N, C-alpha and C positions, 0 to 999 in steps of 0.2 A: 813434220816440220822441215821445210826446205833449207838447204845451206847455200848461201851465196859465196862463191869462191872468186876472189879478186886477185889477179896476177899482175904484178907491177914490173914493167920492163923499161930498160933504158938501152937504146941502140940494140934492140932485140935480145938483150941479155937480162935475166932476172936480177933484181936488186933487193937486198935484204935491209931490214931495220927501218923501213919507211912506215910512217903512221897512217893508218887507213881507218876512216869512220864511214858509217852509212847514215844518211839522213832518211828517216821514214816519214812519208807523207800521210796525211789524213788525221782522223781523230786520235788514233793511237800513235801519233807521230812523235818525233824526237830523234835523238842520235843513238846509234849503236856503236860500241867500241870505246876507246880505240883498240885496234889490234895492230900488231907490227908484222911486216912481211918477214917470212923465214928465208932461208938460204935459196929457196926456189922462187922467191918473189911472191909468195902466196900468203894471203890473209883470208880467214873464213869467218862467216857470221851465220848463226841460226836465226831465221826470221819466221814469221807467221805466213800462212798461205794468203795470197791476195795482196800482200804489202808490196810497195814500190817506193822508189825515191832516188836520191843522188849519192854518188860516191865521191868522197874527199880523200885525197892523198896529200899529206903534209899541209893540210888546210886549203888546198886548191880543189875546186870542183872539176872532176875529171870524167864525168859521164853519169849514166843512170843505170838502175837495176830494177828488176821486177821478179817476184817469186814465181810467176807463171811464164816468164820468158827468159830474161837475161840472168840466169843463175851462175853462169861462168863468164866473168867479165875480165878482159885484158885491158890494162891501162898502159899506154906508152908515154913515158916522160920525155 
């Protein structure tokens, strides 16, 4: 099971306590989370192989992820 790691930065510095959710596309779709960033700006999600979707930080769409590609994603606010 892959882990998607989302790092949230502002002015290239990690920010904590930001709400992160993952939208999962496809038949097994839905939302994963929320998880809140830690002091390193990191939130982690376990997903199934082959899943993909969008990343939301504090309700705003900030990009996409995929378990075969973008498993470590950095979001700059």
